[in-house]
C-alpha positions as CSV (number, residue, x, y, z in Angstrom):
1,X,-23.3,29.2,-27.7
2,X,-19.6,28.9,-28.5
3,X,-17.1,31.2,-26.8
4,X,-13.7,32.3,-28.0
5,X,-10.7,31.6,-25.7
6,X,-8.2,34.5,-26.0
7,X,-6.4,37.1,-23.9
8,X,-8.0,40.3,-22.7
9,X,-6.2,43.6,-22.7
10,X,-4.5,42.7,-19.4
11,X,-3.1,39.5,-20.9
12,X,-5.4,37.3,-18.8
13,X,-7.2,34.4,-20.3
14,X,-10.8,35.4,-21.2
15,X,-13.5,33.8,-23.1
16,X,-14.4,36.6,-25.5
17,X,-15.1,40.3,-25.6
18,X,-18.9,40.5,-25.5
19,X,-21.3,43.1,-26.6
20,X,-25.0,43.1,-27.1
21,X,-27.5,45.1,-29.0
22,X,-31.2,45.0,-28.1
23,X,-34.6,46.0,-29.3
24,X,-35.3,49.3,-27.5
25,X,-39.0,48.7,-27.2
26,X,-38.5,45.5,-25.2
27,X,-35.9,46.6,-22.7
28,X,-36.6,48.1,-19.3
29,X,-35.6,51.7,-18.6
30,X,-33.7,51.3,-15.3
31,X,-30.4,49.5,-14.8
32,X,-31.6,47.2,-12.2
33,X,-34.6,46.1,-14.3
34,X,-32.4,46.0,-17.4
35,X,-29.9,43.6,-15.8
36,X,-32.7,41.3,-14.6
37,X,-34.1,41.3,-18.2
38,X,-30.6,40.7,-19.6
39,X,-30.1,37.7,-17.3
40,X,-33.3,36.2,-18.6
41,X,-32.4,36.9,-22.2
42,X,-29.1,35.0,-21.9
43,X,-30.8,31.8,-20.6
44,X,-31.3,31.1,-24.4
45,X,-34.7,29.4,-23.9
46,X,-36.4,30.8,-27.0
47,X,-37.8,28.2,-29.5
48,X,-35.3,28.8,-32.4
49,X,-31.7,28.0,-33.3
50,X,-30.0,31.4,-32.4
51,X,-28.3,31.7,-35.7
52,X,-31.3,32.7,-37.9
53,X,-31.6,36.4,-38.2
54,X,-35.2,36.4,-39.4
55,X,-36.4,35.8,-35.8
56,X,-35.3,39.3,-34.7
57,X,-37.0,42.7,-35.2
58,X,-36.4,44.6,-38.4
59,X,-34.1,47.0,-36.6
60,X,-31.9,44.2,-35.3
61,X,-31.9,42.5,-38.7
62,X,-30.7,45.7,-40.3
63,X,-28.0,46.1,-37.7
64,X,-26.8,42.5,-38.3
65,X,-26.8,42.7,-42.1
66,X,-24.5,45.7,-42.0
67,X,-22.5,44.4,-39.1
68,X,-21.6,41.1,-40.8
69,X,-19.8,43.0,-43.6
70,X,-17.0,43.8,-41.2
71,X,-17.5,41.2,-38.6
72,X,-18.9,38.0,-40.2
73,X,-20.5,35.3,-38.1
74,X,-18.5,32.2,-37.4
75,X,-21.6,30.0,-37.9
76,X,-24.8,30.1,-39.9
77,X,-25.8,31.0,-43.4
78,X,-23.6,34.1,-43.5
79,X,-20.4,32.5,-42.2
80,X,-17.4,32.8,-44.5
81,X,-16.3,29.8,-46.4
82,X,-12.6,29.5,-45.4
83,X,-12.0,26.8,-48.0
84,X,-12.3,29.3,-50.8
85,X,-9.7,31.8,-49.6
86,X,-5.9,31.6,-49.1
87,X,-4.3,30.9,-45.7
88,X,-3.1,34.5,-45.0
89,X,-6.5,36.0,-45.8
90,X,-8.2,33.3,-43.7
91,X,-6.0,34.1,-40.7
92,X,-6.9,37.8,-40.9
93,X,-10.6,37.1,-41.5
94,X,-10.7,34.7,-38.6
95,X,-9.7,37.5,-36.1
96,X,-12.9,39.3,-37.2
97,X,-15.3,36.4,-37.1
98,X,-17.9,36.7,-34.3
99,X,-20.0,34.3,-32.3
100,X,-23.4,35.8,-32.7
101,X,-26.3,34.5,-30.7
102,X,-29.5,35.9,-32.2
103,X,-32.6,36.2,-30.1
104,X,-36.0,37.7,-30.7
105,X,-35.1,40.9,-28.9
106,X,-31.2,40.8,-28.6
107,X,-28.2,39.9,-30.5
108,X,-25.2,38.9,-28.4
109,X,-21.8,39.0,-30.0
110,X,-18.6,37.4,-28.8
111,X,-15.5,39.0,-30.4
112,X,-11.8,38.2,-30.2
113,X,-10.1,40.4,-27.6
114,X,-7.6,41.5,-30.4
115,X,-10.4,43.5,-32.0
116,X,-12.2,44.7,-28.9
117,X,-11.7,48.5,-29.4
118,X,-12.7,48.3,-33.0
119,X,-15.7,46.1,-32.2
120,X,-16.9,48.5,-29.5
121,X,-16.8,51.5,-31.8
122,X,-18.4,49.7,-34.7
123,X,-21.2,48.0,-32.7
124,X,-22.0,51.2,-30.9
125,X,-22.1,53.3,-34.1
126,X,-24.3,50.8,-36.0
127,X,-26.6,50.5,-32.9
128,X,-27.2,54.2,-33.1
129,X,-27.7,54.1,-36.9
130,X,-30.2,51.3,-36.8
131,X,-31.9,52.6,-33.6
132,X,-31.2,49.6,-31.3
133,X,-29.8,49.7,-27.8
134,X,-26.2,48.9,-27.0
135,X,-24.7,47.0,-23.9
136,X,-21.0,46.5,-23.2
137,X,-21.4,43.1,-21.5
138,X,-17.6,42.6,-20.9
139,X,-17.0,45.8,-18.9
140,X,-17.3,45.7,-15.1
141,X,-20.0,48.4,-15.2
142,X,-20.7,48.4,-18.9
143,X,-22.4,51.1,-20.9
144,X,-26.1,50.5,-21.6
145,X,-27.1,53.0,-24.3
146,X,-30.3,53.7,-25.9
147,X,-30.4,54.7,-29.6
148,X,-30.7,58.4,-28.8
149,X,-27.5,58.2,-26.8
150,X,-29.2,58.3,-23.4
151,X,-27.4,56.0,-20.9
152,X,-29.5,53.6,-18.7
153,X,-28.3,54.1,-15.1
């Protein structure tokens, strides 16, 4: 998995602003169990390349296909071809490219800190729309929301 090196909202060096969506039917219902499950998910030990969306559930696939329209992946078959666009457009698009890590039951997304607020709102909104869970990985005590808006505590 690649990480972005940028500045967070406090101006400190940070890898990236990270969010995750997950298949609701696979995630535990308590925060303690969820965090244990999350730690296992990010060991990235599944038998695939983590860039291929077809390994995920239909709900996660639908979320990704809409998400990539605003926040395209930096790698994989849906990554933009920067050779075909002018330099100014490429610089703007580069701020919005995301390091997606696609698993069977989760999609982990590393954003540039410069688009953190926009990313949070968009990811959360599309998570509800496509009925997948949402986890604010980068926050100290990040929101873990189910598709119906219920927060895992």
